[in-house]
C-alpha positions as CSV (number, residue, x, y, z in Angstrom):
1,M,62.1,-25.5,-98.0
2,A,65.0,-23.7,-99.7
3,N,64.7,-22.5,-103.2
4,D,68.0,-22.3,-105.1
5,L,68.4,-18.5,-105.4
6,S,71.6,-18.6,-107.5
7,E,69.8,-20.9,-110.0
8,L,66.7,-18.7,-110.0
9,I,68.7,-15.6,-110.7
10,A,70.7,-17.3,-113.4
11,Q,67.4,-18.4,-115.0
12,S,66.0,-14.9,-114.7
13,N,69.1,-13.3,-116.4
14,E,69.0,-15.9,-119.2
15,T,65.3,-15.3,-119.8
16,V,65.8,-11.5,-120.0
17,A,68.8,-11.9,-122.4
18,A,66.8,-14.3,-124.6
19,L,63.9,-11.9,-124.8
20,I,66.1,-9.0,-125.6
21,D,67.9,-11.0,-128.3
22,D,64.5,-11.8,-129.8
23,G,63.7,-8.1,-130.1
24,A,61.8,-7.3,-126.9
25,D,61.5,-3.6,-126.3
26,T,63.1,-2.9,-122.9
27,S,61.2,0.5,-122.6
28,E,57.8,-1.2,-122.5
29,L,56.2,-2.8,-119.4
30,F,55.9,-6.6,-119.4
31,T,53.5,-8.7,-117.4
32,I,55.7,-10.9,-115.2
33,E,54.2,-14.1,-113.7
34,H,56.1,-15.6,-110.8
35,H,55.1,-19.2,-110.4
36,L,54.7,-20.8,-106.9
37,V,53.6,-24.3,-106.1
38,S,53.0,-26.6,-103.0
39,S,51.2,-29.7,-102.0
40,D,50.1,-27.8,-98.9
41,F,47.3,-25.2,-99.7
42,T,47.7,-23.5,-96.4
43,K,51.4,-22.8,-97.0
44,L,50.7,-21.6,-100.5
45,E,48.0,-19.3,-99.2
46,K,50.4,-17.8,-96.7
47,A,52.8,-17.0,-99.5
48,A,50.0,-15.4,-101.5
49,V,49.1,-13.1,-98.6
50,E,52.7,-12.0,-98.2
51,L,53.1,-11.4,-101.9
52,V,49.9,-9.2,-102.0
53,K,51.3,-7.2,-99.0
54,V,54.4,-6.3,-101.0
55,G,52.4,-5.3,-104.2
56,Y,51.9,-8.3,-106.4
57,H,48.6,-9.3,-107.8
58,V,47.9,-12.9,-107.0
59,D,45.6,-15.1,-109.1
60,D,43.5,-17.9,-107.5
61,A,45.3,-21.1,-106.9
62,D,44.8,-24.0,-109.3
63,E,44.8,-27.6,-108.2
64,F,46.4,-30.3,-110.4
65,E,47.4,-34.0,-110.1
66,L,50.9,-35.3,-110.8
67,D,51.6,-38.6,-112.6
68,D,52.1,-40.3,-109.2
69,G,48.6,-39.2,-108.1
70,S,49.7,-36.6,-105.7
71,R,47.9,-33.3,-105.6
72,Q,49.6,-29.9,-106.0
73,F,48.4,-26.3,-105.8
74,A,49.9,-23.4,-107.8
75,F,49.3,-19.7,-108.4
76,V,51.1,-16.8,-110.1
77,A,52.0,-13.6,-108.5
78,V,51.8,-10.9,-111.2
79,S,53.7,-7.6,-111.7
80,E,54.1,-5.1,-114.5
81,V,57.8,-4.0,-115.0
82,K,60.3,-3.1,-117.6
83,L,62.4,-5.9,-118.9
84,D,65.4,-5.0,-116.8
85,P,67.7,-7.7,-115.4
86,Q,68.2,-5.7,-112.1
87,I,64.5,-5.2,-111.5
88,L,63.8,-8.9,-112.2
89,E,66.6,-10.0,-110.1
90,L,65.2,-8.0,-107.2
91,Q,61.8,-9.5,-107.7
92,T,63.2,-13.0,-108.0
93,K,65.0,-12.5,-104.6
94,E,61.9,-11.1,-103.0
95,V,59.6,-13.9,-104.3
96,A,62.1,-16.6,-103.4
97,K,62.5,-15.2,-99.8
98,I,58.7,-15.2,-99.3
99,A,58.4,-18.7,-100.8
100,D,61.2,-19.9,-98.5
101,L,59.5,-18.4,-95.4
102,A,56.1,-19.9,-96.4
103,G,57.7,-23.3,-97.2
104,V,56.6,-23.5,-100.9
105,D,58.5,-23.9,-104.2
106,Y,59.2,-21.0,-106.4
107,D,59.5,-22.1,-110.0
108,G,60.8,-18.8,-111.5
109,W,59.0,-16.3,-113.7
110,G,57.6,-16.1,-117.2
111,T,56.1,-13.5,-119.5
112,Y,54.2,-13.1,-122.7
113,F,56.2,-11.9,-125.8
114,G,55.0,-11.4,-129.3
115,D,51.9,-10.2,-131.0
116,D,48.8,-12.2,-130.3
117,E,47.7,-11.6,-133.9
118,E,50.7,-13.3,-135.4
119,E,50.2,-16.8,-136.9
């Protein structure tokens, strides 16, 4: 399994730039959720263990069914960091490497932005 690191880094940089353009405060900490998925729960579990070892909080895996009827498992590895392209590039590289070693897919990261009270 090989995750496309250059594509993941480009996606990360684009996300950071878009958040900053939308007014995100780069001095604040953001909850970053790195998304990993696999049809093999054992491989996904291996990735989770390795991510915990390097400091990520890992949520329980969710199971879901695709349109073709196949089953997948997914979890997020969470960190709290400033919205800094260099920090997020390092995390992207770290998570992608662990995903590759475990044989699972890394689907990039996301975060929450905006006030929950806004409507």
